[in-house]
N, C-alpha and C positions, 0 to 999 in steps of 0.2 A: 242667502234670504235673511230676511228680516221676517220676523218671526216663525214658524214651524214651532221643531224641535231634533234633539239630535238621535237619526237614526238608530232604534236597539237592534239586537242579534235578530228577531224573529222577523224585523223586517227588511235587514240587509237579505237577509236569507235568500227572500223572492225578488232582489233585485239585484241581482249579481252580473247583470249587464251593463250597471254603472262602468263607465271608463273615464282617468283622468287626461287631458292631455297636457303635457309638459315642456317648457324652453327648459334646456340644457344648453349651460358652455362649463364644459370641464367638471368641477365637483359641486357648479351650484346650478341648482334647479328650482325653479316656482310653478306652480298649478298656474294653466292658462286658461281650460275652458273643460267643459264637460263633455260628454258624451256616450255614447252605446252602442255594445258588442251585435253585431247585425252575425256576423259568422266569424267563428274561429279569428279571421285572418282580417277584419275588416271593421269598422265603427262607422256611425254616424256622427256628424256635429254641425255646429253652423259654421256656413259660409267664409264670415267674420271672422272668424279663429282662426283660420289658416291662407284667406286670400285679403288683401298681397300680402305676399310671403315677406318675412323680415330676416335681414341677413345677420347675421353676428352669433347664432346659436341655431342648436338641434335641434328637434322634436321627439321626444318619448310618449310611450302612452305606460302606464298604469295598469292593471284589472287586477280584482279580486280581491281587494280591501275599502273597508271603509273611512280607513284611517289615509292621509292625504299625504302622498309620496309612498307609497307603499303597495307593494304587493308583487305581481310579476310584472316584467319591466323588457318592452322593445321598443325597437326603433321602429318611427314613422317613416316608411321608406320613400311614399309615393302620398300625395295631397291631391283632391280631385274634387273639386266646386261645381255646383250647379252649373252647365255652360251661361254664358255669359250675365253670370252675376257679378256684381260691382260693389252694393252694400248693402247692410239689412234693410235699411229705408224704402227700398225699392220693391224688396222683398227677392224673395226665392233662395233665402237664408239657408242653403244646407247646403253638405260637402261628406263626402266619404275621406277614412285614409285608414291607407291600407300599411298593415305590419310586415316586419321582415322576418317572421318565422308565427306559427298560431299561436294562439293562446293555448295552456294546457288547460280545459274544463274541468278534466278532476282534479289536479292540483292539489297536493296534500295540505298544504296551508293557507292557497287562495287561488280556490274554484271559482269559477265565475259559470253563466248560462249567455244565452243569446236574446234577444228581442225579437217579437215579430212585429209584421206590416199592420196595419191598421186591419179588422175585420168589416166592418162599417165607418162609415162619420160617427163624429159627437155629437149630442144632441145640447141644446142652451142647456142650461143650468147642470148637465150632468157634470159631477165631481171625475177629478183627475186627477194622480199622485203627482209630487214634482221633486224630485230631491238635488241637490248639490256641494258644493262646497262654496262657493261664492260670498261674498262679502256678507259678514252679519251684524255687526254694530259698527258705533264712530268712536274713537276715540281722539280726544285732544285735534278732533278738526281732521282724522285719517279714518279712513276703512281699515276694519283687522277683518281678520277670515279665519274660520273655523280650522280644528285639525280635522275634524271626526264628520262627514256627511249629513247635512240636513234632510226635515222631511218634513212636506204642508200639501194640502191636500185644495184644489182649486174646482172651481165650479168658472163651465164655459160662458162666458158673456156672449152673448146674441151679436154678430157679426155689423147688423148696422147700428145699434150702439154704441160698441164702440170706434166703427168709424166715424159717428155722430162726435161721439168724445171727443177722439183725435183733431181731424178737423177744426170743432171748434178753440182747441188749443194752440195748433199750430198751425190755422187759417190759410190750410191748403190740403188739395182732395187727397185723398187716400188714395194709391196708384198698387198696392202689394194683393194682386190676386189669389194668393197664399195663405191668406191674416188669420188665425186660430186669438181670441186675445181669451185668458182667463185672469182669475182675479176678483174683486170686491169692487166695483164700482158704486153702488148705492147703502154699502155697509161703514162704517167704522171701524175698522180693523186693518191692521199692522200686520201682513202677508206680501211679500213682496219680495221678487226673482231681485239680484243687484249686481255690480260688474263681478265677473269667474263664474257668475252662472252660466252663462252662455255658452250654449252647447250641447246643454243639459236638458234630461227627457221630463218630458210632460207625457206620460201615463197610465194604463188602466189594468185590468187581468178580467180578460174572458176565455172562460172556461179553463182555469190557472195557470193561465200563460198569460203573457205582460206583453201588451202590446203598444208602438212608442205611436204616439198621437199629436204630440209638437217639440220644436225643436226652441230652445228660448233665444231668440233672438235681440230683443229687447225692452229698455225700460226707461223709463223718464230717470233723469240725473239724481232726485234726490228721491232716496232710495226707502228713508222712513216717513214719506209722505203717505197716506191713507188714500181710499176711493180712489187709485189709478189703475190702469190695463197692465196687463205683462204680454206682451205682442211674442208669440210663438211663430215657427211655419208648420202649417198644416200639415201634415206628412198621410194625411187621406185623401190631399186636392192631385187632381190624377195627372198633372206634370212631376209633382215632387216625388210619387208614389211610383212611377214608371222608372225616374230617375234610381231611385232606389232599388225596387224591382231589378230593373236590368243587370245594376251592377252583383248583385247576390248571384242573379243566375247566369254570371260571367263569370265569380269566384267558383262558384261550383262544377261551373264547365270547366274548367281550368283543371282544379283540383282529381277531377274523373280523371283527366285527361293526364294530367303526370302522373297519378295513381297506377294507369291503362299502360303508362309508358315504362314505370317500374315491375309492376307486374312481366310484363314482354320480352324484357331486357336479355342481352345474353353476354355471358362472361367475356 
C-alpha cells in the first residue's frame, strides 16, 4: 500500500489472522495475495487471486508472521472461488483456500488467530483497518514491495458517491452488487492499496474481536494518485456472507465428524 506505516508488534498481535498466499516453484517463492484465517484450516482471499488457475507453480500459505515469506507454512490443496465468479470488476470477488493441515494456533514462534465475519454492516465514514504486503513505492519506474506488513485506516465511502465516481471515470455502469468502497475521495491524502494487496482484509474490532468487513479487490492502475477509491468485496453482503458461513460450518462439521470417527475407531 502507498501511505500507512509499518505494522507495530502491538498492532500485529491483534492481526495474527493475516496470511500470505505465495506462488512456489522449487526454491523460488513470491507473495501473491493476502488473506485471513477463518478457521485453522481455511482462509478467505479474493477470487481473482486464485481464479482462473495458473500453471507452472504451486500455491502455499504462510501464517503467524508480519514478515513476508516467514511463519508457519502450509500447502493449499483446494481453492474455492465464489460460484460464477469471472473477474473482480463484475464483483463477488471472494474465495476460500483450504490447507493440507491445520495451522497451529498456539505455535511457539508463529501463533495465529482467526477472524470473525461481520456482526453488522459498516456505516458511511466508519473507519476500518487495512493491512497488506502490497507495493509501497515506485523506483526506476517499477513497483517495490515491503518485507513487513503495512497498516493504514480507511473510512467507508458512501456507495452512491463511489458508484458515481467510477461511472464518471469509466463511462459505464457499475454492476457490482457487493462493492464496498473505502479511502479518501475528497481529501488530498495518499493512502491507497496497490498491487499484491489483493485479498487482504479491511477489518474492525467489536468487543475486542476482529471482524472481516472487506476483501481488497481492485484499485486504479496508478497507486500514487490521490482522491481515488479502493474497491473491496463487502463481506456483509448477504450472498458473500452466506458463501463464507456455509464453508465455515462445513469445515467445522467435517472436523467434528473426523474427531468422532477417531474417538470411536477400534484397533
